[in-house]
Structure formats: structure tokens, C-alpha cells
C-alpha positions in Angstrom: -66.7 32.2 104.0 -65.6 33.9 107.2 -62.6 32.7 109.2 -63.3 30.3 112.0 -65.4 27.9 110.2 -65.4 24.2 111.0 -66.5 21.0 108.6 -69.6 19.5 109.3 -72.0 16.9 107.3 -70.5 18.5 104.2 -70.9 21.8 105.4 -68.6 24.4 106.1 -70.2 26.3 109.3 -69.3 29.0 111.7 -67.8 26.9 114.5 -70.3 28.4 117.1 -73.0 27.6 115.1 -72.1 23.7 115.2 -73.1 21.0 117.0 -74.3 17.1 117.2 -77.3 15.6 118.6 -77.4 14.9 121.7 -78.3 11.4 120.5 -75.2 11.3 118.8 -73.1 7.6 119.6 -70.0 9.4 119.8 -71.4 11.6 122.4 -72.9 8.7 124.2 -70.7 5.9 123.8 -67.5 7.1 122.3 -68.3 5.3 119.3 -66.3 6.7 116.9 -62.9 7.8 115.6 -60.6 11.1 115.1 -57.4 12.0 114.1 -54.9 14.5 114.6 -52.8 16.1 111.5 -50.2 18.8 112.4 -49.6 21.8 109.9 -46.5 23.4 109.3 -46.1 26.3 106.9 -49.5 25.6 105.8 -48.7 21.9 104.5 -49.6 19.1 106.1 -47.7 16.3 107.9 -48.4 12.7 106.4 -52.4 13.4 106.1 -52.7 10.6 103.8 -51.3 8.5 106.4 -54.0 9.9 109.1 -56.9 9.0 106.9 -55.2 5.8 105.8 -55.3 4.6 109.5 -59.0 6.0 110.5 -60.5 4.1 107.3 -58.6 1.2 108.8 -60.0 2.0 112.2 -63.5 2.4 110.9 -63.6 -0.9 108.7 -62.7 -2.5 112.0 -65.5 -0.5 113.9 -67.9 -1.6 110.9 -68.9 1.9 110.3 -68.7 3.0 106.7 -67.0 6.3 106.2 -69.8 8.5 104.3 -67.0 10.1 102.0 -63.9 8.9 100.1 -60.2 9.1 101.3 -59.8 12.0 98.7 -63.1 13.5 100.0 -61.5 14.1 103.5 -58.4 15.1 102.2 -59.9 18.2 100.1 -62.3 19.4 103.1 -59.7 19.0 105.4 -57.2 21.2 103.4 -60.0 23.5 102.2 -61.2 24.2 105.8 -57.3 24.9 106.8 -56.7 27.1 103.8 -60.2 28.8 104.2 -59.1 29.6 108.1 -55.5 30.6 107.0 -53.9 28.2 109.4 -50.2 28.0 108.2 -49.0 26.4 111.6 -51.1 24.4 113.7 -53.6 21.1 113.8 -56.4 19.4 112.1 -58.8 17.5 114.2 -60.9 14.9 112.0 -63.7 13.2 114.1 -65.8 10.6 112.5 -68.8 9.1 114.9 -71.4 5.9 114.1 -74.4 9.0 114.2 -77.5 8.8 115.9 -79.3 6.0 116.7 -81.6 4.4 119.6 -80.6 4.9 123.1 -78.8 1.5 124.1 -75.4 -0.2 123.1 -76.3 -1.9 120.1 -75.1 0.1 116.9 -78.3 -0.9 115.0 -80.5 1.5 113.2 -77.3 3.9 112.8 -77.3 4.4 109.0 -75.4 7.8 108.7 -71.8 8.3 110.2 -71.5 11.9 111.3 -68.1 13.7 110.3 -66.8 16.9 112.0 -63.4 19.2 111.2 -61.9 21.7 112.7 -58.3 23.3 112.7 -56.6 25.4 115.4 -53.0 27.2 115.1 -50.5 25.8 117.7 -46.7 26.6 117.0 -44.2 23.4 117.7 -42.8 24.7 121.2 -45.8 24.5 122.7 -44.8 22.4 125.7 -44.5 23.8 129.1 -41.1 22.0 130.1 -38.2 20.7 128.3 -38.1 17.4 129.8 -41.5 15.6 131.0 -41.5 13.9 134.8 -43.2 10.5 134.1 -44.9 8.3 136.4 -46.8 4.6 136.1 -50.9 4.5 135.9 -52.1 3.5 138.3 -54.2 0.7 136.8 -53.5 -1.5 133.6 -55.6 -0.7 130.5 -56.6 -2.8 127.2 -55.0 -0.6 124.5 -57.1 0.1 120.9 -55.3 0.3 117.9 -56.5 3.6 116.8 -58.0 6.5 117.9 -61.1 5.6 119.6 -63.1 9.0 121.1 -63.5 6.6 124.3 -60.4 7.9 125.7 -61.4 7.6 129.4 -59.0 5.4 131.0 -56.2 7.8 128.8 -57.9 10.8 130.7 -58.1 9.1 134.1 -54.3 8.4 133.7 -53.6 11.6 132.9 -55.5 13.6 135.5 -53.8 11.4 138.3 -50.5 12.3 137.4 -51.0 15.5 137.0 -52.4 15.4 140.7 -49.5 13.4 141.8 -47.2 16.5 140.3 -46.4 14.6 137.2 -46.6 15.3 133.2 -47.6 12.2 132.0 -48.3 8.5 133.1 -47.1 5.1 131.3 -49.5 2.7 130.4 -49.4 -1.2 130.4 -50.6 -4.0 130.1 -52.3 -6.5 132.6 -49.1 -8.5 132.2 -47.3 -5.4 133.1 -46.0 -4.7 129.4 -45.6 -1.3 128.7 -47.5 0.1 125.8 -47.4 3.8 125.6 -48.3 6.9 127.5 -51.9 8.7 127.7 -51.7 10.7 124.2 -47.9 9.3 122.7 -45.7 6.6 121.9 -42.7 5.6 124.5 -39.2 5.3 123.5 -36.2 4.5 125.6 -32.5 5.1 125.3 -30.3 2.5 127.1 -27.1 1.2 126.3 -26.5 2.8 123.3 -29.7 1.6 121.3 -33.4 3.3 121.0 -36.1 0.7 122.0 -40.3 1.2 121.3 -42.5 -1.2 122.3 -43.8 -3.1 118.7 -47.4 -3.0 117.7 -48.3 -5.9 118.8 -48.1 -5.1 122.5 -51.2 -3.0 121.1 -49.8 0.1 121.1 -51.5 3.0 118.9 -50.0 2.4 114.8 -48.3 6.2 115.7 -47.9 8.6 112.6 -44.9 10.2 114.1 -43.5 6.8 115.8 -43.4 5.5 112.8 -41.5 8.5 111.2 -39.2 8.7 114.1 -38.6 4.7 113.9 -38.0 5.7 109.8 -35.7 9.1 110.5 -33.4 7.3 113.1 -32.3 4.0 111.4 -31.5 6.7 108.4 -29.1 8.5 111.0 -27.9 5.1 112.1 -29.4 5.4 115.6 -29.4 1.5 116.6 -33.2 0.6 117.1 -35.3 -2.4 118.1 -38.8 -2.9 118.6 -38.9 -4.8 121.6 -41.4 -5.2 124.6 -40.4 -4.0 128.0 -41.4 -3.4 131.7 -41.9 -0.7 134.0 -38.4 -2.0 135.3 -37.2 -0.9 131.9 -38.2 2.3 131.9 -36.9 3.1 135.8 -33.2 2.0 134.4 -33.1 3.4 131.0 -30.5 6.1 130.2 -33.3 8.4 128.7 -36.8 8.5 127.3 -38.9 10.4 125.0 -42.4 10.5 123.9 -43.2 11.2 120.3 -47.2 12.0 118.7 -48.5 15.1 116.4 -48.8 17.8 118.4 -45.6 17.6 120.4 -43.5 15.9 117.9 -40.8 14.0 120.6 -40.7 15.3 124.4 -37.7 14.2 126.1 -38.7 12.9 129.6 -37.6 11.2 132.6 -38.8 8.9 135.2 -37.4 7.8 138.7 -33.8 9.0 137.1 -32.0 11.9 135.7 -31.3 11.9 132.2 -27.8 10.9 131.1 -26.4 13.9 129.6 -25.1 11.4 126.5 -29.1 10.2 126.3 -30.0 13.7 126.4 -27.3 14.5 123.5 -28.6 11.8 121.4 -32.5 12.7 121.5 -31.6 16.1 120.8 -29.6 15.1 117.8 -32.8 12.7 116.6 -35.2 16.2 116.9 -32.9 18.1 115.0 -33.2 15.4 112.4 -36.7 14.9 112.7 -37.5 18.5 112.4 -35.7 19.0 109.1 -37.6 15.6 107.7 -41.2 17.1 108.8 -40.3 20.0 106.9 -39.5 18.6 103.4 -41.7 15.7 104.3 -45.2 17.7 104.4 -47.7 18.1 101.8 
């Protein structure tokens, strides 16, 4: 097989020959899920955890996975190896498949699966620290990576149109949930604070690993709900996701030097952890 292949419904095909039906519900209604998994040195970082989250999400949506967990892992690894991706990521997409036009999923029997891989190096963000703003409207979060990400897309676009790098999302009660594509952590009064999963924030794989590393390194970390006011008062903020790892941020005030030092220390500890933990 040649380079630049993708996986599509149990076949490895050239990327320019791959495509879904225009009647696929993922395209029509965002009826499906995706996962993005980091690759370091040809090894995957927490691939099993990503697939576990995807399978849990598929169960919640009532979509019967067409392959086993082990098969999905094999397909993903084989695709990365075939395309010779050593530093990059894999994107796994599962849609409910083709069905009748209309919101009802009745008649959909065969989910569609697509996997692609791309090169991407760690230092890919355009700034050392991102400037945050609050989203213009509340959202209702989902605890999995749905293909229906339009509220997040709009919040990101509005933030960028206003000259910011990212938007903080909150619910109808004003409780901060996450950023448009990342989990959020505050550094304030000598401790790290991140929203608990009960807020509806995504159970991020990188979030969980950062929590593990932070506690192991002796950081005082608590999972506690907070609002936009706490973000404004925080001495430092950072975001986490699989592609960007840890991103220092500021919101309404310049980051405190001590907070930046602590976040930089955590970044270094996480960088070592993700190398040793990749398989």
C-alpha cells in the first residue's frame, strides 16, 4: 500500500478516493462521534483510553460499534504505520450511517467508520500564551466528542473575530465547563482548580493525565465548579487537549510570574510522562 491512505469501512484506500454518502447521518445531522489521538515517536498516547471513551459514547447514542475495541486499535495502528507517521495524530470518526431523511435514526443499520492520520509536531501553537474571552452565549455540553460541535465552532469563530485565541464556555447557570476544544485549569492561591465532570465537561484524556501528573508532582489540585469571575481573578490559566497538550492562557489580566513558572514546571513533567506512557 502507498502513503496517504485512510481507513474507510474495513478498507485502506487513497485519501483522494475516500468519501461518505451524502445521506450519511454524520454529515446531515452530526449523528456520530470522533476521537483525536496523539502519536509520539511512532507510539500512541493513551489510544485505549480514547477508544474506551468512544465506545462509551456510542453506547450512550445507541450506535452499535461495527468493530471490537481490539479491531479499532489494530486498524488505527496499522494505518499510522503504513503512512509512516511518527509525530502526529489519528482522527477516528464513527457515524450512525445512512438512513432516511429526517431526524429519526430508524432504518440505520450499518455505522460508518473512517480513520485518517496526519503529521503534526508538538510546538504547533502560534503563541506562547493564549488570550481568552468568555463565549457570548451558554451551551449545553455533551460528555463525549460528538460530530455536532457547531456551538463550539461558533464560539471559537466569534472569539477569533474579536481578536482572541479561544473562548471559555459556560452553562445556563454561569458555571464554567471548558473551552471550545479543551479542558480548563486555573492557578489561584497556590492551587490548581478544574471543573469536575459533573459540570458536563468532556472527560478529557489529557485532562485526566495532567491531573495524575500534577498530583504525583505535589501540586495541590482540586476539582471544583467555578464561574467567569473566578477566571478573571485567577493568577494563571491553562488549557489541555490531545493535540496542544498544555496551553498557558490569560483572561483579563497578565499571568502572574509565579503561576507561569508553576505551569511551565507542570508542562515539563507532562512532556516526560507522555513520552514514557506512549505505546
